C-alpha positions as CSV (number, residue, x, y, z in Angstrom):
1,M,0.0,0.0,0.0
2,D,1.4,3.4,-1.1
3,T,0.8,5.8,1.9
4,K,1.7,8.9,-0.2
5,T,-0.8,8.0,-2.9
6,D,-3.5,7.3,-0.3
7,E,-2.8,10.7,1.4
8,T,-3.0,12.5,-2.0
9,N,-6.3,10.8,-2.9
10,A,-7.8,11.7,0.5
11,F,-7.1,15.4,-0.1
12,A,-7.9,15.5,-3.8
13,N,-11.4,16.9,-3.2
14,M,-10.5,19.6,-0.7
15,P,-12.0,22.9,-1.8
16,K,-9.6,25.7,-2.8
17,V,-8.9,28.3,-0.2
18,L,-9.9,31.7,-1.7
19,S,-8.2,35.0,-0.9
20,G,-5.0,35.8,0.8
21,V,-6.2,35.5,4.4
22,A,-8.8,33.0,5.4
23,P,-10.3,33.4,8.9
24,Y,-10.8,30.3,11.0
25,L,-13.4,30.7,13.6
26,S,-14.1,28.5,16.6
27,V,-17.8,28.9,17.4
28,G,-20.2,27.1,19.7
29,G,-22.3,25.3,17.1
30,A,-20.3,25.4,13.8
31,V,-23.1,23.6,11.9
32,K,-25.6,26.2,13.1
33,A,-23.1,29.0,12.3
34,S,-22.7,27.7,8.7
35,E,-26.4,27.5,8.2
36,F,-26.8,31.0,9.6
37,Y,-24.0,32.4,7.4
38,Q,-25.7,30.8,4.4
39,R,-28.9,32.7,5.2
40,A,-27.4,36.0,6.4
41,L,-24.4,36.4,4.1
42,G,-25.1,34.2,1.1
43,A,-22.3,31.8,2.1
44,Q,-21.8,28.6,0.1
45,E,-20.7,25.6,2.2
46,V,-18.1,23.7,0.2
47,M,-16.9,21.2,2.8
48,R,-18.0,19.8,6.1
49,V,-16.3,17.1,8.2
50,P,-19.0,14.9,9.7
51,V,-20.1,15.7,13.2
52,D,-18.9,13.5,16.1
53,E,-21.1,11.8,18.7
54,K,-21.4,15.1,20.6
55,G,-22.7,17.0,17.5
56,R,-19.4,18.8,16.9
57,T,-17.4,19.2,13.7
58,M,-13.7,19.9,13.4
59,H,-14.0,21.7,10.0
60,I,-16.5,23.5,7.8
61,H,-15.3,25.5,4.8
62,L,-17.4,28.4,3.4
63,Y,-17.1,30.8,0.5
64,I,-18.5,34.3,1.2
65,N,-18.2,37.2,-1.2
66,G,-15.2,35.7,-3.1
67,G,-13.3,34.6,0.0
68,S,-12.9,31.6,2.3
69,I,-13.9,31.3,5.9
70,M,-13.6,28.2,8.0
71,L,-15.4,27.1,11.1
72,A,-15.0,24.5,13.9
73,D,-16.6,23.7,17.2
74,P,-14.4,24.1,20.3
75,Y,-12.7,21.0,21.5
76,E,-11.8,21.6,25.1
77,E,-10.2,18.2,25.5
78,Y,-7.6,19.2,22.8
79,G,-6.9,22.6,24.3
80,H,-9.4,24.6,22.2
81,P,-12.1,25.9,24.6
82,L,-14.9,28.3,23.5
83,E,-13.8,31.9,23.9
84,K,-15.8,35.1,23.4
85,P,-14.9,36.7,20.1
86,Q,-13.0,40.0,20.7
87,G,-10.5,42.2,19.2
88,Y,-11.3,41.6,15.5
89,T,-13.9,42.4,12.9
90,L,-14.6,40.4,9.7
91,H,-15.0,42.9,6.8
92,L,-16.9,42.4,3.6
93,Q,-16.1,44.9,0.9
94,L,-19.2,45.0,-1.4
95,G,-20.4,46.7,-4.6
96,D,-23.6,48.5,-5.4
97,D,-25.7,45.9,-3.6
98,I,-24.6,46.7,0.0
99,D,-28.2,47.6,1.0
100,T,-29.3,44.1,-0.1
101,W,-26.5,42.4,1.9
102,W,-27.3,44.6,4.9
103,Q,-31.0,43.9,4.9
104,R,-30.5,40.1,4.3
105,A,-28.1,40.0,7.3
106,I,-30.6,41.9,9.6
107,D,-33.5,39.8,8.4
108,A,-31.5,36.6,9.3
109,G,-30.9,37.8,12.8
110,M,-27.8,40.0,12.9
111,E,-27.9,42.9,15.3
112,V,-26.8,46.4,14.3
113,A,-23.6,47.4,16.1
114,M,-23.0,50.5,14.0
115,P,-25.6,51.8,11.5
116,L,-24.8,51.7,7.8
117,D,-23.9,55.3,6.9
118,L,-21.6,57.4,4.7
119,Q,-18.1,57.6,6.4
120,F,-15.4,60.2,6.0
121,W,-13.2,57.9,3.9
122,G,-15.9,57.6,1.2
123,D,-17.5,54.3,2.0
124,R,-21.0,53.5,3.1
125,Y,-20.0,51.4,6.1
126,G,-21.7,49.7,9.1
127,Q,-21.2,46.9,11.6
128,L,-23.3,43.9,12.5
129,R,-22.9,41.3,15.3
130,D,-24.0,37.7,14.5
131,P,-25.7,35.4,17.1
132,F,-22.3,33.7,17.7
133,G,-20.7,37.0,18.9
134,V,-18.7,37.7,15.7
135,L,-18.6,41.3,14.6
136,W,-18.9,41.9,10.8
137,S,-18.5,45.1,8.9
138,L,-19.9,45.8,5.5
139,G,-18.5,48.5,3.2
140,A,-19.0,49.8,-0.3
141,R,-17.6,52.9,-2.1
142,A,-20.2,55.6,-2.1
143,Q,-21.8,56.4,-5.4
144,K,-21.0,59.8,-6.8
145,A,-24.0,62.1,-7.2
């Protein structure tokens, strides 16, 4: 048995990681988070490791707005406890359809942390918090009058 060939075949169907930086979030309920991001942010789930006997998964890969984001449940027994998200914001730079993205996210259950408004740097920008505690910002260049 050729171990190298078996390893290559096992990873042949791994989805491509999009963009230069791909956030990897540990959230309580990764499957629920994936389903929420699909509704709220138009995410496409491209891979999911099956859940274990406790309903946890070690890996979910999503595509959102041309980039990758990955999710996992916390595994305290392996040194990965659930921690409150803090000190970062996930930003989505959008086009002319920012109002559609904003409203879809609110309708799905995101809370407004900073209202969508024209900012001094020339973007319409706002911030939303998802039910898992993650802060998201949405921005788009303001249209010239």
